[in-house]
C-alpha positions in Angstrom: -56.0 -35.9 -32.3 -56.2 -37.7 -35.6 -58.7 -36.7 -38.3 -61.9 -38.7 -38.7 -63.0 -40.1 -42.1 -66.6 -41.0 -42.6 -68.7 -40.7 -45.8 -71.2 -37.9 -45.4 -74.4 -37.4 -47.4 -74.4 -33.6 -48.2 -76.8 -31.4 -50.0 -76.1 -27.8 -51.1 -79.2 -25.5 -51.1 -79.9 -21.8 -51.2 -82.6 -19.2 -50.9 -81.8 -15.9 -52.7 -78.2 -16.8 -52.7 -78.0 -17.5 -49.0 -76.4 -21.0 -49.3 -75.8 -23.7 -46.9 -74.2 -27.2 -46.8 -76.8 -29.7 -45.4 -75.8 -32.8 -43.6 -78.6 -35.4 -43.8 -78.2 -37.4 -40.6 -81.6 -39.1 -41.2 -80.9 -40.7 -44.6 -77.2 -41.0 -44.0 -74.5 -41.2 -41.3 -74.3 -38.5 -38.6 -71.0 -36.9 -37.6 -69.2 -39.4 -35.4 -68.5 -38.4 -31.7 -64.8 -37.8 -32.5 -65.4 -34.9 -34.9 -65.0 -31.2 -33.9 -68.3 -30.0 -35.3 -67.4 -26.3 -35.4 -64.1 -26.9 -37.2 -65.8 -29.3 -39.6 -68.5 -26.7 -40.3 -65.8 -24.1 -41.1 -63.9 -26.6 -43.4 -67.1 -27.6 -45.3 -68.2 -24.0 -45.7 -64.9 -22.9 -47.2 -65.5 -21.8 -50.8 -62.0 -22.7 -52.0 -61.1 -25.9 -50.1 -64.5 -27.2 -49.0 -68.0 -27.6 -50.4 -68.7 -23.8 -50.0 -71.5 -22.1 -48.2 -72.6 -19.5 -45.6 -72.5 -22.3 -43.0 -73.4 -25.9 -42.2 -76.9 -27.1 -41.2 -77.4 -30.6 -39.7 -80.8 -32.3 -40.2 -81.6 -35.0 -37.7 -84.5 -36.8 -36.0 -85.1 -35.4 -32.6 -86.1 -37.7 -29.7 -89.6 -36.2 -29.9 -89.9 -37.7 -33.4 -89.9 -34.2 -34.9 -87.2 -32.9 -37.4 -84.3 -31.2 -35.7 -81.9 -28.6 -37.0 -78.4 -27.5 -35.8 -76.9 -24.5 -37.6 -73.3 -23.5 -37.7 -71.9 -20.3 -39.3 -69.0 -20.3 -41.7 -66.6 -19.4 -38.9 -67.7 -22.6 -37.0 -69.7 -20.8 -34.3 -73.2 -22.3 -33.6 -76.3 -20.2 -34.2 -79.7 -20.4 -32.6 -81.7 -20.4 -35.8 -81.5 -19.5 -39.5 -84.6 -18.4 -41.4 -83.5 -19.2 -44.9 -81.6 -22.3 -43.8 -84.7 -23.6 -42.1 -86.9 -23.0 -45.1 -84.5 -24.9 -47.3 -84.3 -27.7 -44.7 -88.1 -27.9 -44.7 -88.2 -28.2 -48.5 -85.6 -30.9 -48.5 -87.2 -32.9 -45.7 -90.6 -32.8 -47.3 -89.1 -33.9 -50.7 -87.3 -36.8 -49.0 -90.5 -38.0 -47.3 -89.2 -37.3 -43.8 -92.3 -35.1 -43.3 -95.0 -36.3 -45.7 -97.2 -33.3 -44.7 -96.3 -30.0 -46.2 -96.8 -28.3 -42.9 -94.1 -29.4 -40.5 -92.4 -28.5 -37.3 -88.6 -28.2 -36.7 -86.8 -28.2 -33.4 -84.1 -25.5 -33.2 -82.0 -24.0 -30.5 -84.4 -21.0 -30.6 -87.3 -23.3 -30.0 -90.0 -25.0 -32.2 -90.4 -23.4 -35.6 -93.2 -24.1 -38.1 -92.9 -24.2 -41.9 -95.3 -24.6 -44.8 -93.9 -26.0 -48.1 -95.7 -25.4 -51.4 -94.6 -26.5 -54.9 -94.7 -24.1 -57.8 -93.9 -24.6 -61.5 -90.7 -23.1 -62.9 -88.6 -23.1 -66.0 -86.7 -26.2 -64.9 -89.6 -28.0 -63.3 -91.2 -27.5 -59.9 -89.5 -25.7 -57.1 -90.4 -25.1 -53.4 -91.7 -21.9 -51.9 -91.6 -22.1 -48.2 -93.2 -19.9 -45.5 -91.6 -20.1 -42.0 -93.4 -18.9 -38.9 -90.7 -17.2 -36.7 -93.2 -16.4 -33.9 -93.7 -12.9 -32.4 -90.6 -10.8 -32.1 -89.0 -11.4 -28.7 -87.6 -7.9 -28.3 -87.9 -4.6 -30.1 -86.1 -1.5 -28.8 -84.2 1.5 -30.1 -80.4 1.2 -29.8 -77.6 3.6 -30.3 -74.1 2.4 -31.2 -71.1 4.6 -31.6 -68.0 3.5 -33.5 -64.6 5.2 -33.5 -63.1 7.7 -31.2 -60.7 5.0 -30.0 -57.4 6.4 -31.3 -57.5 4.2 -34.5 -60.6 5.9 -35.9 -60.6 9.3 -34.2 -63.8 10.6 -35.7 -66.7 8.8 -34.0 -69.9 7.9 -35.7 -73.2 7.0 -34.0 -75.7 4.6 -35.6 -79.3 5.0 -34.5 -81.1 1.7 -35.0 -83.4 -0.9 -33.7 -82.5 -4.1 -31.8 -84.9 -6.9 -32.8 -84.8 -10.5 -31.6 -86.5 -13.0 -34.0 -84.9 -16.3 -33.0 -81.5 -14.5 -33.1 -80.3 -11.0 -32.4 -80.4 -8.2 -35.1 -79.5 -4.5 -35.2 -81.3 -2.7 -38.0 -80.3 0.7 -39.3 -82.4 2.6 -41.7 -80.4 4.7 -44.1 -81.4 7.1 -47.0 -79.0 5.4 -49.5 -77.8 1.9 -49.0 -75.2 2.2 -51.7 -73.3 4.6 -49.5 -72.9 2.0 -46.7 -69.4 0.5 -46.4 -70.8 -2.8 -45.1 -67.5 -4.7 -45.2 -66.0 -2.2 -42.8 -68.9 -1.2 -40.6 -70.5 -4.7 -40.4 -67.8 -6.5 -38.3 -67.4 -3.5 -36.0 -71.1 -3.4 -35.2 -71.4 -7.2 -34.9 -68.7 -7.3 -32.2 -69.5 -4.1 -30.4 -69.6 -4.5 -26.6 -73.2 -3.3 -26.6 -74.0 -6.8 -28.1 -72.5 -9.3 -25.7 -73.6 -12.2 -27.9 -72.7 -10.4 -31.1 -75.5 -9.4 -33.6 -76.5 -9.7 -37.2 -76.4 -6.2 -38.8 -78.9 -5.0 -41.4 -78.9 -1.7 -43.3 -82.3 -0.9 -44.8 -83.4 1.7 -47.4 -87.2 2.3 -47.6 -88.2 2.3 -51.3 -91.9 2.4 -50.4 -94.1 1.3 -47.6 -94.4 -2.1 -49.2 -90.8 -2.5 -50.5 -87.6 -2.3 -48.6 -84.0 -2.7 -49.8 -81.8 -4.6 -47.3 -78.1 -5.6 -47.0 -76.8 -7.8 -44.3 -73.6 -8.6 -42.3 -74.4 -12.0 -40.7 -73.0 -12.8 -37.3 -70.3 -15.4 -37.9 -70.5 -15.4 -41.7 -69.9 -11.8 -42.9 -71.7 -10.4 -45.9 -74.2 -12.8 -47.4 -76.6 -12.4 -50.3 -79.7 -12.8 -48.1 -80.9 -13.5 -44.6 -84.4 -14.7 -43.7 -84.4 -13.6 -40.0 -82.7 -10.4 -41.1 -85.5 -9.7 -43.5 -88.0 -10.3 -40.7 -86.1 -8.0 -38.3 -85.9 -5.3 -40.9 -89.6 -5.3 -41.5 -90.3 -5.3 -37.8 -88.0 -2.3 -37.3 -89.5 -0.4 -40.2 -93.0 -1.0 -38.9 -92.0 0.0 -35.4 -90.6 3.2 -36.8 -93.8 3.9 -38.8 -91.9 3.6 -42.1 -93.6 0.5 -43.6 -96.8 -1.5 -43.8 -97.0 -4.9 -42.1 -96.5 -6.7 -45.3 -93.6 -5.9 -47.7 -91.1 -7.3 -50.2 -87.6 -7.3 -49.0 -85.1 -6.7 -51.8 -81.8 -8.5 -51.0 -78.6 -8.8 -52.8 -79.6 -12.3 -54.0 -83.3 -11.9 -54.6 -86.6 -11.1 -52.8 -88.4 -12.4 -49.8 -91.9 -11.6 -48.7 -92.4 -10.7 -45.0 -95.6 -10.2 -43.1 -96.1 -9.2 -39.5 -99.8 -9.1 -38.6 -100.6 -7.1 -35.5 -100.0 -9.0 -32.3 -98.9 -12.1 -34.3 -96.0 -14.0 -35.7 -93.6 -12.8 -38.3 -93.9 -14.9 -41.5 -91.1 -15.1 -44.1 -91.8 -16.6 -47.6 -89.4 -17.3 -50.4 -87.9 -19.9 -52.7 -85.8 -22.9 -51.5 -83.6 -24.3 -54.2 -81.5 -27.5 -54.3 -78.1 -27.0 -56.0 -76.5 -30.4 -55.9 -76.0 -33.6 -53.8 -72.7 -35.2 -53.0 -70.9 -37.7 -50.8 -68.0 -36.1 -48.9 -65.2 -38.5 -48.0 -62.3 -36.1 -47.0 -61.0 -36.4 -43.4 -62.8 -34.3 -40.8 -61.0 -32.6 -37.9 -61.0 -34.4 -34.5 -60.8 -32.7 -31.1 -58.0 -30.2 -30.5 
């Protein structure tokens, strides 16, 4: 099928280096029906031939009148939700006047998510700090995953971790020294392990103190990223469940820090910056159906 050309209003935003390309389908044109959205997401996310990012997020007005979000990973697969991506979307929507109130609700494939946008002074002017309410964890349980012993990697290794669902699936492994983790090799093997039929985001966590955790992440469908909002939430939940952390802690990521709080019998809250990088109009042809 022929490619489709339509000018798109795009915004690049990031939180702690976890960057996404945003398509504003409220203030500009939406993707036309003839576009293969997954392939378009992969092309736009390409850091050499596209705009560049960990994925594509589409902002639209839902039939209910609320803001809506669709999130695609850099490989073109669609995700249920994205914590950092939603926080940036909330900051942008508030700045554009799509949600005049700083407390807003966003419809996602994981359900309705609430966000709270606050402005703070910075060196280059004001910037947004956004708290997202991910709701209570949907599932928390110990999990054991063994890699190797398959002829290609004859020495098996078992990873003891915690499976946590916070809008999307995570497998969190606490380690004594995060520097020793070969994330690029272990991440994809754990993500696609048969024990996770829908694949999983993979987090390795080192406990620095009860209120400070170091985390690295292999994101489902995107690979190594500098930060992950739901991953930070899952990491704190896993650490609290194991008795290793307090219910409020700083998560130190490759790209910055997020504050995570999980009050007893309550929602998980993730707070951090939401930074706009640039805006552009994209006019290159987009892929049609295969």
